[in-house]
PQR file of N, CA, C, O and H, with PARSE charges and radii, in Angstrom:
ATOM      1  N   MET A   1      81.753  98.026  85.760 -0.4000 1.5000
ATOM      2  CA  MET A   1      83.156  97.837  85.424 -0.0000 2.0000
ATOM      3  C   MET A   1      83.259  97.418  83.960  0.5500 1.7000
ATOM      4  O   MET A   1      82.495  96.571  83.496 -0.5500 1.4000
ATOM      5  N   LYS A   2      84.177  97.995  83.256 -0.4000 1.5000
ATOM      6  CA  LYS A   2      84.325  97.712  81.833 -0.0000 2.0000
ATOM      7  C   LYS A   2      85.389  96.637  81.623  0.5500 1.7000
ATOM      8  O   LYS A   2      86.580  96.904  81.777 -0.5500 1.4000
ATOM      9  H   LYS A   2      84.797  98.683  83.632  0.4000 1.0000
ATOM     10  N   MET A   3      84.974  95.455  81.282 -0.4000 1.5000
ATOM     11  CA  MET A   3      85.904  94.357  81.051 -0.0000 2.0000
ATOM     12  C   MET A   3      86.584  94.406  79.682  0.5500 1.7000
ATOM     13  O   MET A   3      87.742  94.002  79.577 -0.5500 1.4000
ATOM     14  H   MET A   3      84.005  95.238  81.157  0.4000 1.0000
ATOM     15  N   PRO A   4      85.914  94.882  78.631 -0.5600 1.5000
ATOM     16  CA  PRO A   4      86.591  94.887  77.330  0.2800 2.0000
ATOM     17  C   PRO A   4      87.906  95.668  77.343  0.5500 1.7000
ATOM     18  O   PRO A   4      88.860  95.277  76.671 -0.5500 1.4000
ATOM     19  N   LYS A   5      87.966  96.755  78.090 -0.4000 1.5000
ATOM     20  CA  LYS A   5      89.199  97.537  78.158 -0.0000 2.0000
ATOM     21  C   LYS A   5      90.318  96.719  78.805  0.5500 1.7000
ATOM     22  O   LYS A   5      91.462  96.752  78.352 -0.5500 1.4000
ATOM     23  H   LYS A   5      87.190  97.072  78.636  0.4000 1.0000
ATOM     24  N   PHE A   6      89.979  95.985  79.868 -0.4000 1.5000
ATOM     25  CA  PHE A   6      90.955  95.139  80.543 -0.0000 2.0000
ATOM     26  C   PHE A   6      91.429  94.032  79.605  0.5500 1.7000
ATOM     27  O   PHE A   6      92.620  93.727  79.546 -0.5500 1.4000
ATOM     28  H   PHE A   6      89.049  95.958  80.236  0.4000 1.0000
ATOM     29  N   LYS A   7      90.497  93.438  78.880 -0.4000 1.5000
ATOM     30  CA  LYS A   7      90.843  92.378  77.942 -0.0000 2.0000
ATOM     31  C   LYS A   7      91.755  92.924  76.844  0.5500 1.7000
ATOM     32  O   LYS A   7      92.688  92.244  76.416 -0.5500 1.4000
ATOM     33  H   LYS A   7      89.529  93.686  78.928  0.4000 1.0000
ATOM     34  N   PHE A   8      91.492  94.135  76.393 -0.4000 1.5000
ATOM     35  CA  PHE A   8      92.334  94.760  75.378 -0.0000 2.0000
ATOM     36  C   PHE A   8      93.754  94.936  75.906  0.5500 1.7000
ATOM     37  O   PHE A   8      94.719  94.697  75.180 -0.5500 1.4000
ATOM     38  H   PHE A   8      90.734  94.687  76.741  0.4000 1.0000
ATOM     39  N   SER A   9      93.886  95.349  77.156 -0.4000 1.5000
ATOM     40  CA  SER A   9      95.209  95.543  77.748 -0.0000 2.0000
ATOM     41  C   SER A   9      95.963  94.229  77.807  0.5500 1.7000
ATOM     42  O   SER A   9      97.142  94.174  77.457 -0.5500 1.4000
ATOM     43  H   SER A   9      93.102  95.543  77.745  0.4000 1.0000
ATOM     44  N   LEU A  10      95.298  93.166  78.248 -0.4000 1.5000
ATOM     45  CA  LEU A  10      95.961  91.866  78.314 -0.0000 2.0000
ATOM     46  C   LEU A  10      96.409  91.401  76.932  0.5500 1.7000
ATOM     47  O   LEU A  10      97.486  90.824  76.787 -0.5500 1.4000
ATOM     48  H   LEU A  10      94.340  93.211  78.533  0.4000 1.0000
ATOM     49  N   THR A  11      95.597  91.647  75.937 -0.4000 1.5000
ATOM     50  CA  THR A  11      95.963  91.263  74.573 -0.0000 2.0000
ATOM     51  C   THR A  11      97.208  92.021  74.124  0.5500 1.7000
ATOM     52  O   THR A  11      98.108  91.441  73.517 -0.5500 1.4000
ATOM     53  H   THR A  11      94.722  92.116  76.055  0.4000 1.0000
ATOM     54  N   GLN A  12      97.258  93.298  74.420 -0.4000 1.5000
ATOM     55  CA  GLN A  12      98.428  94.104  74.061 -0.0000 2.0000
ATOM     56  C   GLN A  12      99.671  93.613  74.800  0.5500 1.7000
ATOM     57  O   GLN A  12     100.743  93.506  74.204 -0.5500 1.4000
ATOM     58  H   GLN A  12      96.527  93.769  74.914  0.4000 1.0000
ATOM     59  N   TYR A  13      99.537  93.316  76.085 -0.4000 1.5000
ATOM     60  CA  TYR A  13     100.680  92.845  76.870 -0.0000 2.0000
ATOM     61  C   TYR A  13     101.199  91.519  76.332  0.5500 1.7000
ATOM     62  O   TYR A  13     102.409  91.309  76.252 -0.5500 1.4000
ATOM     63  H   TYR A  13      98.666  93.403  76.569  0.4000 1.0000
ATOM     64  N   LYS A  14     100.292  90.628  75.965 -0.4000 1.5000
ATOM     65  CA  LYS A  14     100.713  89.331  75.432 -0.0000 2.0000
ATOM     66  C   LYS A  14     101.458  89.507  74.112  0.5500 1.7000
ATOM     67  O   LYS A  14     102.443  88.817  73.851 -0.5500 1.4000
ATOM     68  H   LYS A  14      99.309  90.799  76.030  0.4000 1.0000
ATOM     69  N   ARG A  15     100.985  90.426  73.286 -0.4000 1.5000
ATOM     70  CA  ARG A  15     101.628  90.654  71.994 -0.0000 2.0000
ATOM     71  C   ARG A  15     103.045  91.189  72.192  0.5500 1.7000
ATOM     72  O   ARG A  15     103.973  90.752  71.511 -0.5500 1.4000
ATOM     73  H   ARG A  15     100.185  90.987  73.498  0.4000 1.0000
ATOM     74  N   VAL A  16     103.215  92.121  73.109 -0.4000 1.5000
ATOM     75  CA  VAL A  16     104.546  92.670  73.391 -0.0000 2.0000
ATOM     76  C   VAL A  16     105.441  91.588  73.979  0.5500 1.7000
ATOM     77  O   VAL A  16     106.618  91.504  73.627 -0.5500 1.4000
ATOM     78  H   VAL A  16     102.462  92.476  73.662  0.4000 1.0000
ATOM     79  N   TRP A  17     104.908  90.765  74.863 -0.4000 1.5000
ATOM     80  CA  TRP A  17     105.689  89.713  75.520 -0.0000 2.0000
ATOM     81  C   TRP A  17     106.245  88.730  74.487  0.5500 1.7000
ATOM     82  O   TRP A  17     107.361  88.234  74.640 -0.5500 1.4000
ATOM     83  H   TRP A  17     103.952  90.833  75.149  0.4000 1.0000
ATOM     84  N   ARG A  18     105.467  88.448  73.435 -0.4000 1.5000
ATOM     85  CA  ARG A  18     105.931  87.533  72.391 -0.0000 2.0000
ATOM     86  C   ARG A  18     107.072  88.135  71.579  0.5500 1.7000
ATOM     87  O   ARG A  18     107.900  87.400  71.040 -0.5500 1.4000
ATOM     88  H   ARG A  18     104.561  88.851  73.311  0.4000 1.0000
ATOM     89  N   LEU A  19     107.128  89.456  71.485 -0.4000 1.5000
ATOM     90  CA  LEU A  19     108.175  90.108  70.701 -0.0000 2.0000
ATOM     91  C   LEU A  19     109.486  90.274  71.467  0.5500 1.7000
ATOM     92  O   LEU A  19     110.526  90.554  70.870 -0.5500 1.4000
ATOM     93  H   LEU A  19     106.456  90.053  71.922  0.4000 1.0000
ATOM     94  N   LEU A  20     109.436  90.101  72.782 -0.4000 1.5000
ATOM     95  CA  LEU A  20     110.635  90.293  73.590 -0.0000 2.0000
ATOM     96  C   LEU A  20     111.684  89.232  73.288  0.5500 1.7000
ATOM     97  O   LEU A  20     111.361  88.097  72.936 -0.5500 1.4000
ATOM     98  H   LEU A  20     108.591  89.873  73.266  0.4000 1.0000
ATOM     99  N   ARG A  21     112.937  89.620  73.432 -0.4000 1.5000
ATOM    100  CA  ARG A  21     114.030  88.669  73.286 -0.0000 2.0000
ATOM    101  C   ARG A  21     115.158  89.091  74.218  0.5500 1.7000
ATOM    102  O   ARG A  21     115.240  90.247  74.633 -0.5500 1.4000
ATOM    103  H   ARG A  21     113.199  90.542  73.717  0.4000 1.0000
ATOM    104  N   LYS A  22     116.012  88.148  74.533 -0.4000 1.5000
ATOM    105  CA  LYS A  22     117.148  88.445  75.398 -0.0000 2.0000
ATOM    106  C   LYS A  22     118.193  89.197  74.571  0.5500 1.7000
ATOM    107  O   LYS A  22     118.525  88.773  73.464 -0.5500 1.4000
ATOM    108  H   LYS A  22     115.946  87.209  74.195  0.4000 1.0000
ATOM    109  N   PRO A  23     118.716  90.314  75.101 -0.5600 1.5000
ATOM    110  CA  PRO A  23     119.721  91.062  74.331  0.2800 2.0000
ATOM    111  C   PRO A  23     121.036  90.288  74.243  0.5500 1.7000
ATOM    112  O   PRO A  23     121.377  89.517  75.140 -0.5500 1.4000
ATOM    113  N   SER A  24     121.755  90.504  73.166 -0.4000 1.5000
ATOM    114  CA  SER A  24     123.073  89.884  73.027 -0.0000 2.0000
ATOM    115  C   SER A  24     124.032  90.550  74.012  0.5500 1.7000
ATOM    116  O   SER A  24     123.737  91.606  74.572 -0.5500 1.4000
ATOM    117  H   SER A  24     121.477  91.131  72.438  0.4000 1.0000
ATOM    118  N   ARG A  25     125.170  89.920  74.210 -0.4000 1.5000
ATOM    119  CA  ARG A  25     126.156  90.470  75.152 -0.0000 2.0000
ATOM    120  C   ARG A  25     126.611  91.860  74.705  0.5500 1.7000
ATOM    121  O   ARG A  25     126.747  92.771  75.521 -0.5500 1.4000
ATOM    122  H   ARG A  25     125.410  89.062  73.756  0.4000 1.0000
ATOM    123  N   GLU A  26     126.844  92.009  73.412 -0.4000 1.5000
ATOM    124  CA  GLU A  26     127.297  93.299  72.881 -0.0000 2.0000
ATOM    125  C   GLU A  26     126.230  94.381  73.090  0.5500 1.7000
ATOM    126  O   GLU A  26     126.544  95.507  73.478 -0.5500 1.4000
ATOM    127  H   GLU A  26     126.734  91.269  72.749  0.4000 1.0000
ATOM    128  N   GLU A  27     124.986  94.031  72.831 -0.4000 1.5000
ATOM    129  CA  GLU A  27     123.892  94.986  73.015 -0.0000 2.0000
ATOM    130  C   GLU A  27     123.751  95.369  74.490  0.5500 1.7000
ATOM    131  O   GLU A  27     123.529  96.536  74.815 -0.5500 1.4000
ATOM    132  H   GLU A  27     124.732  93.117  72.515  0.4000 1.0000
ATOM    133  N   PHE A  28     123.880  94.388  75.371 -0.4000 1.5000
ATOM    134  CA  PHE A  28     123.791  94.655  76.807 -0.0000 2.0000
ATOM    135  C   PHE A  28     124.914  95.587  77.260  0.5500 1.7000
ATOM    136  O   PHE A  28     124.677  96.521  78.025 -0.5500 1.4000
ATOM    137  H   PHE A  28     124.060  93.440  75.106  0.4000 1.0000
ATOM    138  N   LEU A  29     126.132  95.335  76.790 -0.4000 1.5000
ATOM    139  CA  LEU A  29     127.265  96.188  77.171 -0.0000 2.0000
ATOM    140  C   LEU A  29     127.087  97.614  76.650  0.5500 1.7000
ATOM    141  O   LEU A  29     127.414  98.574  77.349 -0.5500 1.4000
ATOM    142  H   LEU A  29     126.325  94.576  76.169  0.4000 1.0000
ATOM    143  N   THR A  30     126.575  97.756  75.443 -0.4000 1.5000
ATOM    144  CA  THR A  30     126.338  99.089  74.883 -0.0000 2.0000
ATOM    145  C   THR A  30     125.307  99.847  75.705  0.5500 1.7000
ATOM    146  O   THR A  30     125.502 101.020  76.023 -0.5500 1.4000
ATOM    147  H   THR A  30     126.309  96.977  74.875  0.4000 1.0000
ATOM    148  N   ILE A  31     124.211  99.180  76.047 -0.4000 1.5000
ATOM    149  CA  ILE A  31     123.167  99.818  76.859 -0.0000 2.0000
ATOM    150  C   ILE A  31     123.723 100.195  78.228  0.5500 1.7000
ATOM    151  O   ILE A  31     123.413 101.265  78.751 -0.5500 1.4000
ATOM    152  H   ILE A  31     124.053  98.227  75.788  0.4000 1.0000
ATOM    153  N   SER A  32     124.540  99.321  78.808 -0.4000 1.5000
ATOM    154  CA  SER A  32     125.132  99.607  80.119 -0.0000 2.0000
ATOM    155  C   SER A  32     126.060 100.817  80.058  0.5500 1.7000
ATOM    156  O   SER A  32     126.037 101.667  80.948 -0.5500 1.4000
ATOM    157  H   SER A  32     124.791  98.452  78.383  0.4000 1.0000
ATOM    158  N   LYS A  33     126.873 100.894  79.014 -0.4000 1.5000
ATOM    159  CA  LYS A  33     127.794 102.026  78.864 -0.0000 2.0000
ATOM    160  C   LYS A  33     127.035 103.341  78.695  0.5500 1.7000
ATOM    161  O   LYS A  33     127.381 104.344  79.320 -0.5500 1.4000
ATOM    162  H   LYS A  33     126.892 100.203  78.291  0.4000 1.0000
ATOM    163  N   VAL A  34     126.014 103.337  77.862 -0.4000 1.5000
ATOM    164  CA  VAL A  34     125.226 104.551  77.635 -0.0000 2.0000
ATOM    165  C   VAL A  34     124.537 104.981  78.923  0.5500 1.7000
ATOM    166  O   VAL A  34     124.488 106.171  79.233 -0.5500 1.4000
ATOM    167  H   VAL A  34     125.733 102.522  77.355  0.4000 1.0000
ATOM    168  N   SER A  35     124.003 104.018  79.676 -0.4000 1.5000
ATOM    169  CA  SER A  35     123.343 104.339  80.949 -0.0000 2.0000
ATOM    170  C   SER A  35     124.340 104.913  81.948  0.5500 1.7000
ATOM    171  O   SER A  35     124.030 105.878  82.647 -0.5500 1.4000
ATOM    172  H   SER A  35     124.043 103.051  79.424  0.4000 1.0000
ATOM    173  N   ALA A  36     125.533 104.329  82.022 -0.4000 1.5000
ATOM    174  CA  ALA A  36     126.554 104.823  82.949 -0.0000 2.0000
ATOM    175  C   ALA A  36     126.987 106.240  82.576  0.5500 1.7000
ATOM    176  O   ALA A  36     127.165 107.086  83.452 -0.5500 1.4000
ATOM    177  H   ALA A  36     125.785 103.545  81.455  0.4000 1.0000
ATOM    178  N   ILE A  37     127.155 106.497  81.293 -0.4000 1.5000
ATOM    179  CA  ILE A  37     127.533 107.844  80.847 -0.0000 2.0000
ATOM    180  C   ILE A  37     126.435 108.841  81.205  0.5500 1.7000
ATOM    181  O   ILE A  37     126.725 109.951  81.651 -0.5500 1.4000
ATOM    182  H   ILE A  37     127.010 105.810  80.581  0.4000 1.0000
ATOM    183  N   GLY A  38     125.181 108.451  81.012 -0.4000 1.5000
ATOM    184  CA  GLY A  38     124.062 109.324  81.374 -0.0000 2.0000
ATOM    185  C   GLY A  38     124.042 109.633  82.857  0.5500 1.7000
ATOM    186  O   GLY A  38     123.820 110.777  83.255 -0.5500 1.4000
ATOM    187  H   GLY A  38     124.946 107.550  80.650  0.4000 1.0000
ATOM    188  N   LEU A  39     124.276 108.607  83.684 -0.4000 1.5000
ATOM    189  CA  LEU A  39     124.317 108.823  85.135 -0.0000 2.0000
ATOM    190  C   LEU A  39     125.458 109.760  85.523  0.5500 1.7000
ATOM    191  O   LEU A  39     125.287 110.630  86.377 -0.5500 1.4000
ATOM    192  H   LEU A  39     124.457 107.678  83.360  0.4000 1.0000
ATOM    193  N   LEU A  40     126.614 109.585  84.902 -0.4000 1.5000
ATOM    194  CA  LEU A  40     127.751 110.464  85.199 -0.0000 2.0000
ATOM    195  C   LEU A  40     127.461 111.912  84.803  0.5500 1.7000
ATOM    196  O   LEU A  40     127.811 112.841  85.530 -0.5500 1.4000
ATOM    197  H   LEU A  40     126.753 108.879  84.208  0.4000 1.0000
ATOM    198  N   ILE A  41     126.829 112.096  83.664 -0.4000 1.5000
ATOM    199  CA  ILE A  41     126.500 113.458  83.217 -0.0000 2.0000
ATOM    200  C   ILE A  41     125.514 114.113  84.174  0.5500 1.7000
ATOM    201  O   ILE A  41     125.694 115.267  84.563 -0.5500 1.4000
ATOM    202  H   ILE A  41     126.545 111.341  83.073  0.4000 1.0000
ATOM    203  N   ILE A  42     124.463 113.374  84.558 -0.4000 1.5000
ATOM    204  CA  ILE A  42     123.467 113.917  85.497 -0.0000 2.0000
ATOM    205  C   ILE A  42     124.132 114.227  86.841  0.5500 1.7000
ATOM    206  O   ILE A  42     123.859 115.262  87.448 -0.5500 1.4000
ATOM    207  H   ILE A  42     124.316 112.437  84.242  0.4000 1.0000
ATOM    208  N   GLY A  43     124.998 113.333  87.299 -0.4000 1.5000
ATOM    209  CA  GLY A  43     125.703 113.561  88.560 -0.0000 2.0000
ATOM    210  C   GLY A  43     126.615 114.775  88.491  0.5500 1.7000
ATOM    211  O   GLY A  43     126.686 115.558  89.438 -0.5500 1.4000
ATOM    212  H   GLY A  43     125.220 112.491  86.806  0.4000 1.0000
ATOM    213  N   ALA A  44     127.313 114.934  87.371 -0.4000 1.5000
ATOM    214  CA  ALA A  44     128.206 116.086  87.208 -0.0000 2.0000
ATOM    215  C   ALA A  44     127.414 117.391  87.197  0.5500 1.7000
ATOM    216  O   ALA A  44     127.838 118.384  87.789 -0.5500 1.4000
ATOM    217  H   ALA A  44     127.256 114.298  86.601  0.4000 1.0000
ATOM    218  N   ILE A  45     126.274 117.386  86.528 -0.4000 1.5000
ATOM    219  CA  ILE A  45     125.430 118.587  86.510 -0.0000 2.0000
ATOM    220  C   ILE A  45     124.955 118.914  87.920  0.5500 1.7000
ATOM    221  O   ILE A  45     124.983 120.073  88.334 -0.5500 1.4000
ATOM    222  H   ILE A  45     125.930 116.579  86.048  0.4000 1.0000
ATOM    223  N   GLY A  46     124.519 117.896  88.656 -0.4000 1.5000
ATOM    224  CA  GLY A  46     124.086 118.111  90.039 -0.0000 2.0000
ATOM    225  C   GLY A  46     125.216 118.629  90.912  0.5500 1.7000
ATOM    226  O   GLY A  46     125.004 119.502  91.755 -0.5500 1.4000
ATOM    227  H   GLY A  46     124.496 116.955  88.320  0.4000 1.0000
ATOM    228  N   PHE A  47     126.418 118.096  90.714 -0.4000 1.5000
ATOM    229  CA  PHE A  47     127.573 118.539  91.490 -0.0000 2.0000
ATOM    230  C   PHE A  47     127.903 120.000  91.193  0.5500 1.7000
ATOM    231  O   PHE A  47     128.179 120.774  92.109 -0.5500 1.4000
ATOM    232  H   PHE A  47     126.590 117.387  90.030  0.4000 1.0000
ATOM    233  N   VAL A  48     127.875 120.372  89.927 -0.4000 1.5000
ATOM    234  CA  VAL A  48     128.162 121.761  89.545 -0.0000 2.0000
ATOM    235  C   VAL A  48     127.117 122.698  90.142  0.5500 1.7000
ATOM    236  O   VAL A  48     127.458 123.774  90.632 -0.5500 1.4000
ATOM    237  H   VAL A  48     127.650 119.742  89.183  0.4000 1.0000
ATOM    238  N   ILE A  49     125.854 122.300  90.106 -0.4000 1.5000
ATOM    239  CA  ILE A  49     124.796 123.131  90.688 -0.0000 2.0000
ATOM    240  C   ILE A  49     124.993 123.262  92.192  0.5500 1.7000
ATOM    241  O   ILE A  49     124.843 124.353  92.744 -0.5500 1.4000
ATOM    242  H   ILE A  49     125.577 121.426  89.708  0.4000 1.0000
ATOM    243  N   ALA A  50     125.331 122.154  92.865 -0.4000 1.5000
ATOM    244  CA  ALA A  50     125.556 122.205  94.313 -0.0000 2.0000
ATOM    245  C   ALA A  50     126.746 123.101  94.653  0.5500 1.7000
ATOM    246  O   ALA A  50     126.699 123.857  95.624 -0.5500 1.4000
ATOM    247  H   ALA A  50     125.452 121.269  92.416  0.4000 1.0000
ATOM    248  N   MET A  51     127.808 123.017  93.856 -0.4000 1.5000
ATOM    249  CA  MET A  51     128.977 123.866  94.098 -0.0000 2.0000
ATOM    250  C   MET A  51     128.630 125.337  93.872  0.5500 1.7000
ATOM    251  O   MET A  51     129.057 126.199  94.640 -0.5500 1.4000
ATOM    252  H   MET A  51     127.845 122.403  93.068  0.4000 1.0000
ATOM    253  N   ALA A  52     127.865 125.626  92.829 -0.4000 1.5000
ATOM    254  CA  ALA A  52     127.476 127.011  92.546 -0.0000 2.0000
ATOM    255  C   ALA A  52     126.594 127.553  93.661  0.5500 1.7000
ATOM    256  O   ALA A  52     126.743 128.707  94.065 -0.5500 1.4000
ATOM    257  H   ALA A  52     127.518 124.926  92.204  0.4000 1.0000
ATOM    258  N   MET A  53     125.683 126.737  94.157 -0.4000 1.5000
ATOM    259  CA  MET A  53     124.812 127.188  95.248 -0.0000 2.0000
ATOM    260  C   MET A  53     125.629 127.431  96.516  0.5500 1.7000
ATOM    261  O   MET A  53     125.348 128.369  97.263 -0.5500 1.4000
ATOM    262  H   MET A  53     125.562 125.801  93.829  0.4000 1.0000
ATOM    263  N   GLY A  54     126.626 126.601  96.761 -0.4000 1.5000
ATOM    264  CA  GLY A  54     127.477 126.790  97.930 -0.0000 2.0000
ATOM    265  C   GLY A  54     128.386 127.996  97.792  0.5500 1.7000
ATOM    266  O   GLY A  54     128.651 128.704  98.764 -0.5500 1.4000
ATOM    267  H   GLY A  54     126.854 125.839  96.155  0.4000 1.0000
ATOM    268  N   MET A  55     128.856 128.221  96.587 -0.4000 1.5000
ATOM    269  CA  MET A  55     129.779 129.322  96.344 -0.0000 2.0000
ATOM    270  C   MET A  55     129.072 130.674  96.419  0.5500 1.7000
ATOM    271  O   MET A  55     129.627 131.637  96.948 -0.5500 1.4000
ATOM    272  H   MET A  55     128.641 127.646  95.798  0.4000 1.0000
ATOM    273  N   PHE A  56     127.873 130.746  95.900 -0.4000 1.5000
ATOM    274  CA  PHE A  56     127.152 132.009  95.856 -0.0000 2.0000
ATOM    275  C   PHE A  56     126.115 132.142  96.956  0.5500 1.7000
ATOM    276  O   PHE A  56     125.423 133.158  97.023 -0.5500 1.4000
ATOM    277  H   PHE A  56     127.422 129.963  95.470  0.4000 1.0000
ATOM    278  N   SER A  57     125.991 131.156  97.808 -0.4000 1.5000
ATOM    279  CA  SER A  57     125.020 131.149  98.916 -0.0000 2.0000
ATOM    280  C   SER A  57     123.622 131.536  98.441  0.5500 1.7000
ATOM    281  O   SER A  57     122.992 132.444  98.984 -0.5500 1.4000
ATOM    282  H   SER A  57     126.553 130.331  97.753  0.4000 1.0000
ATOM    283  N   ILE A  58     123.157 130.831  97.422 -0.4000 1.5000
ATOM    284  CA  ILE A  58     121.844 131.139  96.846 -0.0000 2.0000
ATOM    285  C   ILE A  58     120.732 130.744  97.805  0.5500 1.7000
ATOM    286  O   ILE A  58     119.809 131.527  98.030 -0.5500 1.4000
ATOM    287  H   ILE A  58     123.668 130.094  96.981  0.4000 1.0000
ATOM    288  N   PHE A  59     120.802 129.558  98.369 -0.4000 1.5000
ATOM    289  CA  PHE A  59     119.744 129.109  99.278 -0.0000 2.0000
ATOM    290  C   PHE A  59     120.297 128.881 100.647  0.5500 1.7000
ATOM    291  O   PHE A  59     119.560 128.500 101.555 -0.5500 1.4000
ATOM    292  H   PHE A  59     121.552 128.922  98.186  0.4000 1.0000
TER
END
C-alpha cells in the first residue's frame, strides 16, 4: 500500500479547507438564482422532448 499518495491527498484537502469561507448573503442568492434558472432550463428541455416523443410516437 502506498502511503505517500494518501498523505499527499490529505495535505491537499487541508490546504483547500483553509481557503474555504462562508459566502455572503448576496453571493448565496446569486448562486441560488443561477442554479434555479439552470434547473428550469433543463426541465423545460426535458418537457419539450417528452412532448415531442408523445406527439410523434417515437418510442
